[in-house]
Each structure stands twice: as C-alpha cells, then as structure tokens.
N, C-alpha and C positions, 0 to 999 in steps of 0.2 A: 383597227383590230387590236385586241388586247394582247400584250406580250406576256401575260402571266401564265405560268405553267398550269396544265390541267391536273387532275387527280387520278389519271389512269395508270400510274406507275412509271418506272424509269427504264423499262426494257427497250431494246433497240427498235422493235417494231413500232412502238408508240412514238418514239422519237422521230423516226423516218415518216410516220404517218401524217405529221402536220407540216412537212416541208413544202408541199404544193401550195397550201394556203398562204404560207409566208412568202413564197415566190410571187404569188399573185399580188399580195399586199405590197411587196417591194416594187414590182412593176408599176402598180397603180400610184405608189408614192412618188416614183420617178417621173411619171407622166403628169402629175398634178403640180401646178406651180405653188411654191411655198410662199406664205405671207411674209416671211422675213427673208426673202431671197435677196433683196437689195442690201439688207444689213449683213447678210452672209458675204456678199461681194466686198463690202467695205471692210469686213473683218479679215479678208484675205489680202488686202493691200498691205504691202510691207513684208510679205512672206516670199520665200523662194518660189520661182515659177516651176521648178522641177519637182522638188519633194513636197512643197506646199505646207510643211510643218516646221520650218526653221526660218528665223528672221533673215531677210535679204540683206547682205552686206556689200555685194559688188554688183555694179551695173555694167553689162557688156555693151559697148557702143555699137559693135557690128550686129549683134543679135537683137539689140534693143529690148533686152530682158534683164530682170534682176535675179541674182542667184545668191544662195548661201555659199560659203567658202568651199565646202565639200563638193557640191554639185557643179560649181563653176569649174573647179579643177578637173572633175571627172568628165564633163561635157567638152572640155577644151584640151583633151590630153594628146590629140594627134590630128593630122591633116591640116587643112587651112585654118581651122579654129585655134590651133596653137599660136597663131600670130595675132589673135584678137586682143585688143586692149580693153581693160575695164577700169572704171573709177570707183572708189569707195563711196558709198552713199552718204557717209558722214563728212565727206570733203570732196575735193576736186582732184586728188592724187590719182594718176593713172598707173596701172600695173599690168603686166603681161600674165598669160596663163601659167608660165613657168614660175613667176614670182608668187602667184597665188598659191601654188602647190608648196613652194618653199616656206611660205608664211606659217604653215602648220608643222614645220619642223621636218619636212621631207621634200623630195623633188616632185616634178609634175606627176600626176596620177595616170596610171594605166589600169582602167577598170577600177578606179578607186585605190590604186596601189602606187606606192612610192617607187621611183626608179631613178637611175642616173644614166650617164653616157653609156655604161656597159649594157644597158637594157635596150638600146636602140635596135639591136639585131632581133631581140625578142618581139619588139613592137611590130616589126615588119611581118611577123607570122600571125598576128592577130587578125580577126575578121570582123566585119561590121555586123550589126543586128540583121539576121536573115529575114527575108520577106516571106510571106505565107507559102509561096510556091517552092521554097527551099526545104520545107518541112518534109521529112521522109514519110513514106506511106504508113509504115508500122507505128508511127507516133500519132496517128489521127483518130484512133478509136480505142475503146475498152475491149475486153475479151468478148468474143462472140457468145451469144446465148446458146445454151445446150439445145441441139436440134436445129440450129440455124445454119446457113451456108457460111463456112469459115473462110473461104477465099484464100487470100495470101497472108492472113493475120498470123497464123502459126509459123509460116515460112519465114517471115521477117523477124518474128519474135525469137525463133529458135537459133538465129545466128549469134545470139548473145547469151544463150542459156547453156552453162557448162553441163557436161555429162556427170551424173552421179557416180561416185567412186564405188568400185567393186570391193568385195571382201579382201582380196589379195592386195589391192591398192591401198586399203586402209592400214595394212600392216606396214607398208613403206611410209605412209603418212606419219605414223607414230614414231618411226625412226627419224624422219626429217624434223619433227617437232622436238624430239629429244636432242638432236644435234644443234638446232637453233637455240634451244634454251641455254646450253652451256657455252655457246659462241659469244664472243665479245666483239663482234664485227664493228658495230657502229661506234663503240667506245674507242676502238683503235683507228678507225678511218676518219670519222667526223671530228677531228681535232685540229688545232692550229699549232704550227711550229714543231712538227714531229721530225725526227732525224732522217729516215729513209724517204725516198721519193714516194709520192702517193700511189703511183701505178704499181710499184714493187710491194708496197704495203697491202694493196688490194689483192694482188695475185697471191701473196703469202697467206692472207686470211681466207681466200676462196679455196686454196689448196688444203688449208687446215680443216675447213668445214667439210670438204670432200673426203679427207682422210678420216674424220670422225664418222661420217656416213659409212665409209667402207668398213670401219671397225665394227659398227653396229650391225651392218648387214652380215658380216662374218659371224658375229655373236648370235644373231637370230637364226641364220641358216648357213652352217659351215660349208656345206657342199656348194651351194650357190655362190657364196662369198669367194671360195677358192676359184671357181670357174670365172668369176668376174674380175678379180683383183690379184690373180696369181703373178702377173707381170708388173703390178704396181704402176701402170701407165694410165694417168688421168685422161689423156687425149683418146686412148683406145676405148675408154668407157664413157665418152662424152654423151652418148645417147641415153645411158642409164641415168646420168646426173640431170640431163634435160628433162627426162620423164619424171624423176622424183621431185624436181623443183616445180614442174607443171602441176603435179598432184597437189602440192601445197597451195598454189595460186587458185586452182579450181575449187578446192575445198573451202577456201576463205570466201570466195565469191558466193558460193551456195550457202555458207553459214557465217554471216558477218560477226556473230558472237564468238566464234572460235578464233584461235591464234591471235589473241589480242596483244600479246607481247612479242610474238615471233614473226608475224607477217611483215612488220616494218623492217626487221633485219633482212628477211628474205628478199623483199622488193628492192631495198637499197643495194644489196649485194648484186642482184641481177642488173640493176641500173648501172652500177660501176663496171660490171663485166662487159657492157656493151661498148665501152670506149675503145678506140682503136689501139691505144698503147697497151691496155690490159689484154685485149684479144691477141695481140702479137706475142706477148709474154706467156699467155695461158695456152695458146695454140688450139683453143676450141671455144665454142659459144655455149653459154649456160641456158639460153632462152629458146623456147619453142612455142608456137602458137597454142592457145588454149583449145582443148578438145571440147567442141560444142556439139549439141544435138544436130545442128544443120550440117556441120562438117562430116560427122559420122554417116548420116543418111546420104549426103551428096556423094561421098566416096563410093558408096555401094549402089547408087542409082535408085534410092528409095525415097526421094523427096515427095513423091505423091502421097506418102503416108500423112504428111503435114497438111495436105489439101483435102483429105478424106473428112467428110462431115462427122464421122464417128469420133474423130480426135477430140472434139469438145466434150463428148460424153466420157471418153477414156481418161481425160485429165481433169475432170471437174472436181471442185472442192465440195465435199458433202458436209453440210452443216447439221448440227443436232438441236440447236436452240429453237424452242417452240414447235418442234415437230414430233410426230408419233414414231415409235420404234418401227412400226410397219413401213412407214414412208422411207425411213432411213435405210432399212434393209432392202427395200425395193431399189433405191438409188445405188446401193453398194453392188447388188447383183447386176444391174444394168451397166455399171462401170466395168465390172469384171468381164461381162460378156463382150463389151466393146473392145477391151484390151486383147482378149483372146482372138476376136475376129480380125483385128488389125495385124497382130503378129503373125497369124497364119496366112493372111492375104499378102503381106509384103516381105515374107521371109525370102532370103537370097542364099546363094551358095556360101558366101563368106560373111553373111549377116544372119546370125542365128536368132531364134525367137527370144532368147535371153537378152541379146544385145538390143533388140527392138523394145523389149520391156524396159530395159534400162533407160532408153531414150524417152519413152512415154512417161516413166516415173520421174525423170528429170524435169519434164515440162510441168508435171504435177507439183514438184518441189518448188518451182517458180511461183505457182499459184499459192502455195502455202506461205512463201515469202511475202507475197503481196498481201495476203490476209493479215499477217502479223505486223507488217510494217506500214502498208498503205491504208488499210481499213480504219485504223485509229483516227486518221485524218478525216475520213468520211464521217465517222461517228461524232467527232468534235464539231464538224460543220453542221451536222444534224442537230446537235445540242444548241449550237449558236442560233440556228434558224427557229428552233422550237421555243426557246426561252427569252429571246431578245428580238425586238422589232427593228427592222432595218433603219428606220428614220425617227422613231419616237421612243421615249423612255417615260414610263408612268411614274417612277420614283427612283430613289437612289439605288435600290436593289437591282433595277433593270437598266440603269444608266451605265454606259461604258465610257463616258467622258473622262479624259485624263488631262492633267495640266502639268507642265514642266516644273519640276521642283517640289511637287506634291506627291507624297508616297513613293519617292524614289524615281518618279517618271522623268524622262528627258525629252518627251514629245508633248505637244499640246494638240489634242484632238477633241472635237465635240462628239456626241454619241454616234451620229450617223457616219462620220469620218472614221472613227475607231472601229465601228462595226464593219465597214468596208475594208479597212486595213487588216483586221483579223481574218475576215473571209478570204481576202486575197492571199495572205500569208499561208493559211491552211491549204488553200487550193494549189498554190505553188509547191508546197511541200508534197502534196499528193501527187502532182505531176512528176516531180523529181523522183519520188520513190517508185512510181509506176515505170520509169525508165532507168532504174538504178543499175540493172545488169548491163544495159547499153552504155551508161555513163562509166561503169567500172571497166568495161572493155576499152573505152576510149582513154580512160585515165591510165591504164597500163600501157597503152600505145604511146601516150605522151611520156610517161616515166621511163619506158624502155627504149625510147627513140635514140638512135645513134647521132642524130643531127641536132638535138636540143641538149645543151649542157646545163649544169646547175652551178650555183654559187653558194658557198657556205657563209651564212650571215647570222649574226645575233639578232633575233627578232623580238627580244624582250622576254622570251620564254626558252632561252637556251639557243645553242647553235642549230640552225635548220637549213635544209637544202632548198634554196629558192630557185624554182625552175618554171618556165612558162609552160602552159598546158593549152595550146591552141585548139586541139580537137575537143577536149572536154569543155573549154570555154564556149566554143561555137555551139555545141549541143545544149549547153545551159542557156544560151541566148535563144535557141529554138524553143526550149521548154518555157522560158519566160515569155516569149512572144505568144505562145499558145495560151498560156495562163492569162495574159493581159487581154487577148482577144475574146476569150471565153467569158471574162467578167465585164469587159466593155470600157473600163476606166482603171486608173491606177493611182493609189495613194502612196506617197512617199517616194524615196529614191529607187531607181532601177539599177544602181551600180552593183556589179558582181565582182567580188574580190577573187582574184586568181593570180598566183605567182607573186604575192607581196608578203608583208610581215604578218598579215592576218591569216591568210591561207597560202602558205609558202609553196605548195605544189599540189599535184592532183591527188596524191595519197592523203594529204590532210583534208582535202575537199571531200573525198569519199568517206573518210572517217567521221567528218563533221556531220554529214547528212544521213549516214547510216545510224546515227544516234537518235533520230527524231522519235522513233517508236519508244525509246527509253523514257522520253518525256510524256508522250501522250497515252501510252498503254496503261501505266499505273493510275493515271487520272481517270481513264475510261473504266478501269476495273473498280476503282473506288466508287464512282458514281453509280455503276450498275448494282453495287451491293448495299447502297444506302437503304433501299426498300426492304432488304432482308434484315438490316439492323433494326428497322422500325417494328419488326414482328416480335422483338424481345421487349417486354413492357419497360424494363429499367432503361434501356437504350432509347426507346421512343420518348420516354420522359425527359432524358437528357437532350435529345434533339429539339423537343418542343420548348424546353426551358431556355436553351442556349440560342436557338435560331427562330423559334416561333412555330415551325412546322418542318416536316420532312422536305417539302418543296423548297422552303427557304434555305435549308442546309445545302441543297443542290445548287440553288442560285448563288449562295455565298461563295462556293468553290468556283463555279463557272465564271461569275462576274469578276472575281479577283484575278483569275488566270487570264481572261480575255482583256482585262485592263492592264495588269502589270506584267503579264507574260509577253506583252507586245507594246512596251512603253519606251523602247530605245535605250534601256539601261544595260549595265554590264561592262561598261568601259569608260575611260576618262574623256574621250573625245568622239566626235561624230564620224571620224574616219574609221574607227574600230567598231562602233555600234551604230546607234541612230536608227534610221529607217531604211538603210540599204538592204539588199537581199540577204546578206550574211548576218547583218545586225539584228534581224528579226529572230534568228535562231540564238544569237548571243543573249538577247534579253530574256528568251524563254529559259535558257539554262540559268540565267541569273535569278529568275523566279524560283526555279527548283532549289537553288542554294539557300533560299530563305523560307522554305516550306515549314521548318520546325518552329518558326516564329508566328505562324498563322493561327488564328483562333479555331480554325476547323481542322488543325493537324490531328487531334484525337480521332476524328472520323477516319482519316487515312490509316492510322494505327489499328483501329477496330476492324477494318476491312482487310487486314493482312499486309499492309504496305511495309516494305523493307528498305526502300530507297530507289533512286532513279539509276540503277545499275544493272537492270535486266534480271533481277532475281524474282521474276514472277512466273 
C-alpha cells in the first residue's frame, strides 16, 4: 500500500479516515515473512537485548544476555540480580552491577536513577512491574459513548477529579496567589549552610506566609478579617489556612497552565509542614485532602448520580468542527436537559442543585482537559498512520530511518523500528495524559507523605529536592504495562526515571508530562492550517517552489518531527536521554529548541505560531 498522502485535505476527519486501512496493512506486514529477515537478525547482533538500539558492552553471565551499560545497570538495580557479574565484551574483565552503575559516574541505578547508601530505605518502598490483574478498573477503558451504559466508569474517574472553584473561592485564590508571589519560601529554605535550624526556618516562613494571607483577607474584607484574626492565633484559624491552601492545589490540578511560578512554592511549603518537627512547632497541619467530585457526592449519599446513564450526555464535549449549527444546538439543548434532569433527581437536603451542577461541570472540565492535552496525541498518531507506512518507505520523504551521529540523532533505527518507536511513544503519552488527574493525586500523596523524606542535592540544574515517589512510580508502571500490551512489542528501554537527578521528585514528573500538549498542539495547529495557506495564491506559490506541493510541506514537518523529535538527543549521555521513557520527551523538547533552524519554520510563523509556551 502506498504511504503517499492523498489530496483530500488536511482536516482531522480525513486523517482519521485512513487509519483502518493502515492498521490492516500493518497487520498484514507483520504476518508476512520479510525477505531480508535473516539479514535483520544479523544486524541486531551486537546490540543490547533490552533497548535494541545501543551497542552491547556488557555480557551478564547469569542472565546469558548482552546489555548496554545503561540497561544492565537498570535491570540489575535490586534483588538477586544485584549480585550478577558481567564481563566486558571487549575483554574478560568481570564487573558487578554496582560497578557498572559507578562506571557512568553514579551509583547503581534505581529505575535508571543514581543512588547511594542513603537510598536503600527508598528502594524498599519501590514495587515491581505490575501484572495485568493489578490494573485498576478505571484504567481499562476510554470514556463511555453518549447513550451507552456508563457502569462504574464515572464513579472511578470522579475520585480524582477536583471540584470546580466557586466565585467566592476564586476571591481567596487570588489572595493566595498574591501571597505566594511575594513569598521567598524556597529561597530561604532550599539552601545549604544557613544559620538557624531548618525546622525553625520552615516554621518562620510558614507563619510569615499565613500573616501575609491574614493581612490580605483583612484588606479585602475588613469585617471577615476581624472575625477570623482578631486574636492573631494561627492555630485557631488552622481550618481557614487548610481550606485556602487546598483551593490553590485544586485550581492547579484543574488548570495546569495556571500558577506556574507559585504552585512549586505552595507544594514545597506543604511538604515541609508535614514533618514531625515542624508540626510540633507550628501546632497545626496545613494539609487537607483535595475536594473531589466523588467525595462531595459520597458525603451526601448521591453516588448514584455517577451511575446514571444521563451523566454521559450531561458531561459530553460538544464539537463544532465539520458540523452544522443545527446539530450543535441540538446537542447543547440535550446536554442542558440532561443536567436539569440529574440535579432535580438527585437533589438532597444538604446538597443543593447548584452544588450538583458544580460537580457535573467539574466532570465536563475534565473532558475539556483531555481534549486539549490528550487529543493532540491522537491527532499525531493519525498523521503518522496516514502519511507513513509501518514497514516500507517509498523514498526519503516517507522514510523515518535515523542513524546515530547524523542530524543530531543518538539512536540508530531503520524505518520500521522508528515508526514503531514513535507510535509507542505517542501512545504512552496519550495513556499518561488520560490518567493525569490520577497521577497528580498520587504525586501529591507522595510529596506530602509524612513517611518519605527528601534530600537536597545539586542535580546539575541547581539544588533540587530528591524524593522517592512509590505510588506515582507504581501507577506509571501500570500505564507503561498497558501501553506495551496494547501495542504488542516495545522498542527501546523501558526505564522510568523517578527520584533521581533527571526527575528529582513527583512534582517534577507532573510538570514534565503536563507540558506534552505544549509540544504537540502547536504542531497540530500548524498542520491543520497549511491548507488555508494554500488558498492564498502567493503562499501557494511559496509552498510549491520550496516543497513541491502542499502535501510535501506537510510531509516535511511530520517527517522531521517523527525522525528527530524521537532520536534520543537532548543530553550528553544515555542515562539522561536515549530511548528511556523520559528520554523520549527530552528529545522532543530538544527538537522544539531547534525549530527556528528548520527550513519549514516560515510555515509555522505564517499560521500564527508564537512558541512552545502555551500561547495558542
């Protein structure tokens, strides 16, 4: 089957329309033996048995397999494998797993992460790759179709969906943001060699932040401020501070674009407030559970709302692309009727219709989040399947092959392997973003845990808090396991960085993966507007002179991104980039940093591109 694009335009409907044909072609290609299968096996000799894209340097005597340095250290980081001896393939020298990790300038790896003797306690908290029966029910399917039986899908999903802020809560949110903006919490706490004890410094900074909040509340509403803070007792107003800090956390989860400079201060302050020494000096806790849709409905005995089949209609996303105004209005009215029916049906004495609407709108906000963050992954997968064949490349334009050292690439993949590598990466990103609210909930549990302490270390990007994240890590392995099983095979390393110098803690992990749409959305927007550019005669002439045709311009952007956005670049060694789970995102960001040097960059500018910073 030809991998050349058709001439039906670049809208999403056409892109998705050809995916079934390519799926059939991919299946047929996998079932048909290749003529050069033997030569392919010979080409794989001498490469790592795990990642398959790096030269094998070590041979494990116990496993009877050859590994690259990174994969050997990652696969032999704990358990009985830590005692395995390996010999270098260039000689007969035997080394241990610990020595292999040290050879790269760090200790043995934990999920690809350097650690020392202080990390042994953290290692005990880590869990192995979960088996399929460990996967929670809510992670097994996409959103139910409108009109279908919803079952437990919304019940499980709502446990991690924060409740939308009310108008009065937004007033306090602005006060919290103002207080955090002027606070110098991390500058005063995350330092080495300070005079006072750290616990006293933390308490002083928390009291200072609370005092700023108190002053702002008094300035905003004098009467309420007098009622709350007349006695100037922080402990007496602990519930007020818990509520206002919870507002900030809830708002950030629902809106990852917001509080980009203040959320880190807030979560680190709450992290410090959980230590026993600080609690004893402060005399109250600053942390309370996030207010979720499930917790609100469960408190008032209205969980059946989430099992009602009308909930899928009441929370549906209404799309306007390619639809008539009449159809759109019809869906809007159906959605409004469903909301009114549900709020009147499940109204309780202490649960007003307005509170029920707030819960339903919060679920709708989650769907909007998925559309903005997860759907670009689906669109890029559709582009990949439409314009590129899974196993064959007709010419250089449709070939995704990369070679280490060429064009900045640090991996060597033929076309079929790179196709699979890109498809797997985009699929994994989609699964991560689909479960982002759940991951965020687990990340906060890890960060605010009283039993997991952190260490302040220089990671090469300044002082960072290195802390294990066992709950987040386990969920990531569940997601990775699901992605691997959905695809059937895996290209590259499956190492997940967590609690090391690459991803110091769960906050950095969340921040890293919440940026995926910043990469993919501008690309999707540019590709969707190329056909509009071609309607202008002068720009059509430019596209034809520079690229040969409009389709070739699209191929140039997609081909370069699929090749060099996933080529293992972006770092000096394979511990920091390469083909590991986090390295795939690192190389994509590295591609973004070079966009101005690309010959197709004028197309981005002509379609309104401002940068990969969310200004779309």
